[in-house]
C-alpha positions as CSV (number, residue, x, y, z in Angstrom):
1,L,21.7,12.5,-11.8
2,E,23.0,12.1,-8.3
3,L,22.1,8.4,-7.8
4,S,23.0,8.2,-4.1
5,L,20.0,10.2,-3.0
6,P,17.0,7.9,-2.0
7,I,14.7,10.0,-4.2
8,K,16.9,9.5,-7.3
9,L,17.2,5.8,-6.5
10,R,13.4,5.6,-6.2
11,D,12.9,7.3,-9.5
12,K,15.5,5.2,-11.3
13,A,14.0,2.0,-9.9
14,M,10.5,3.1,-10.9
15,L,11.6,4.0,-14.5
16,E,13.5,0.7,-14.9
17,L,10.5,-1.2,-13.7
18,L,8.0,0.6,-16.0
19,F,10.4,0.2,-19.0
20,S,11.0,-3.5,-18.5
21,T,7.5,-4.7,-17.4
22,G,4.8,-2.7,-19.1
23,L,3.0,-2.2,-15.8
24,R,-0.1,0.0,-15.6
25,V,0.5,3.2,-13.5
26,S,-2.1,2.0,-11.0
27,E,-0.3,-1.3,-10.7
28,L,3.0,0.4,-10.0
29,A,1.4,2.8,-7.4
30,N,-0.2,-0.1,-5.6
31,L,2.8,-2.4,-5.6
32,K,3.9,-3.5,-2.2
33,I,7.4,-4.6,-1.1
34,K,6.0,-8.0,0.0
35,D,4.7,-8.6,-3.5
36,I,8.2,-8.7,-5.0
37,N,10.4,-11.8,-4.8
38,L,13.9,-10.6,-5.5
39,K,15.3,-14.2,-5.2
40,R,13.1,-15.4,-8.0
41,D,13.2,-12.2,-10.0
42,E,9.4,-11.9,-10.1
43,F,6.4,-10.4,-8.5
44,S,2.6,-10.6,-8.6
45,V,0.4,-7.7,-9.5
46,R,-3.3,-7.3,-9.3
47,G,-4.5,-5.8,-12.5
48,K,-7.8,-4.7,-13.9
49,G,-10.7,-6.8,-12.8
50,S,-8.7,-7.9,-9.8
51,K,-6.8,-10.4,-12.0
52,I,-3.5,-11.4,-10.6
53,R,-0.6,-12.0,-12.9
54,V,3.1,-12.8,-12.5
55,V,5.6,-10.2,-13.8
56,F,9.3,-11.0,-14.3
57,L,12.1,-8.6,-13.3
58,S,14.9,-7.6,-15.6
59,Q,18.4,-7.7,-14.0
60,Q,18.6,-3.9,-14.4
61,A,15.2,-3.3,-12.6
62,K,16.2,-5.8,-9.9
63,Y,19.6,-4.0,-9.4
64,W,17.9,-0.6,-9.0
65,L,15.1,-1.9,-6.8
66,E,17.7,-3.4,-4.4
67,K,19.7,-0.2,-4.2
68,Y,16.5,1.9,-3.6
69,L,15.2,-0.5,-0.9
70,A,18.6,-0.4,0.9
71,A,18.4,3.4,1.0
72,R,14.9,3.6,2.4
73,H,14.3,4.4,6.1
74,D,10.6,4.0,6.5
75,V,8.1,1.3,7.4
76,S,5.6,1.8,4.5
77,P,4.5,-1.5,2.9
78,Y,4.4,0.3,-0.5
79,M,7.3,0.0,-2.9
80,F,7.2,3.5,-4.2
81,V,6.6,6.2,-1.6
82,A,6.7,10.0,-1.4
83,L,10.1,11.1,-0.1
84,D,10.8,14.5,1.5
85,R,13.1,16.5,-0.7
86,A,14.0,18.9,2.2
87,K,15.4,16.0,4.2
88,S,17.7,14.7,1.5
89,G,15.0,12.4,0.2
90,R,14.4,10.5,3.4
91,T,11.3,9.7,5.4
92,D,11.3,7.9,8.7
93,G,7.6,7.3,9.2
94,D,4.9,5.4,7.4
95,A,5.5,7.1,4.1
96,A,2.5,7.5,1.7
97,P,2.5,5.7,-1.6
98,L,3.0,7.7,-4.7
99,T,-0.2,8.4,-6.5
100,P,-0.6,7.6,-10.2
101,R,-0.6,11.4,-10.9
102,S,2.7,11.8,-8.9
103,I,4.3,9.0,-11.0
104,E,3.1,10.8,-14.2
105,R,4.8,14.0,-13.0
106,I,8.0,12.3,-12.2
107,I,8.1,10.7,-15.7
108,E,7.3,14.1,-17.4
109,K,10.2,15.7,-15.4
110,Y,12.8,13.1,-16.5
111,A,11.5,13.2,-20.1
112,K,12.0,17.0,-20.2
113,A,15.4,16.7,-18.5
114,V,16.7,14.6,-21.4
115,G,15.2,16.8,-24.0
116,I,12.0,14.8,-24.9
117,M,9.4,17.4,-25.8
118,K,6.7,15.0,-26.7
119,K,4.3,14.1,-23.8
120,I,5.6,10.9,-22.2
121,T,3.3,9.1,-19.7
122,P,3.5,5.7,-17.9
123,H,1.1,4.4,-20.6
124,T,3.6,5.6,-23.3
125,L,6.2,3.3,-21.6
126,R,3.7,0.5,-21.4
127,H,3.0,0.9,-25.1
128,S,6.8,1.0,-25.9
129,F,7.3,-2.2,-23.9
130,A,4.6,-4.1,-25.9
131,T,5.9,-2.6,-29.2
132,D,9.4,-3.6,-28.5
133,L,8.4,-7.2,-27.6
134,L,6.4,-7.5,-30.9
135,R,9.2,-6.1,-33.0
136,N,11.6,-8.6,-31.5
137,G,9.4,-11.5,-32.5
138,A,7.2,-12.1,-29.4
139,D,3.9,-13.8,-30.0
140,I,0.9,-11.5,-29.7
141,R,-0.8,-13.8,-27.1
142,S,2.3,-13.7,-24.9
143,V,2.4,-9.9,-25.0
144,Q,-1.3,-9.8,-24.3
145,S,-0.7,-12.0,-21.2
146,M,2.3,-10.0,-20.0
147,L,0.2,-6.8,-20.2
148,G,-2.7,-8.4,-18.3
149,H,-5.2,-7.9,-21.2
150,S,-8.1,-10.3,-21.4
151,S,-8.9,-9.3,-25.0
152,I,-6.5,-9.2,-27.9
153,T,-8.2,-6.0,-29.1
154,T,-7.2,-3.8,-26.2
């Protein structure tokens, strides 16, 4: 992975964020730069039912988000945007946000690249995030809150 290209930095930041926060793919796609407070290591996200919750950044996710943002050359308010591969991963205009389907394709590509043959989706990463928390002793209600679930059964 050539991590100096903006497109690779975007993908690394996106994967780190998904792994460490359990965001829904729609939440990630709609995330705006102004929503993230890098000084406080947190951001607000509007989940299902328009409920807003605070999500905390891991140091790893923060590091890659900062590197990605420093490499961007566009004015889009969205955190994760489509970058032009032909122009070394750069865009100069008002770049379009990645769609949930685009994010799914990016995750599938990296899973295959590291030899994972099982289908991996953003929801797989969300599930892994929750499972990891529970295995490490987190309270079920805390995990429910972190995922933005209103019911413990979902």
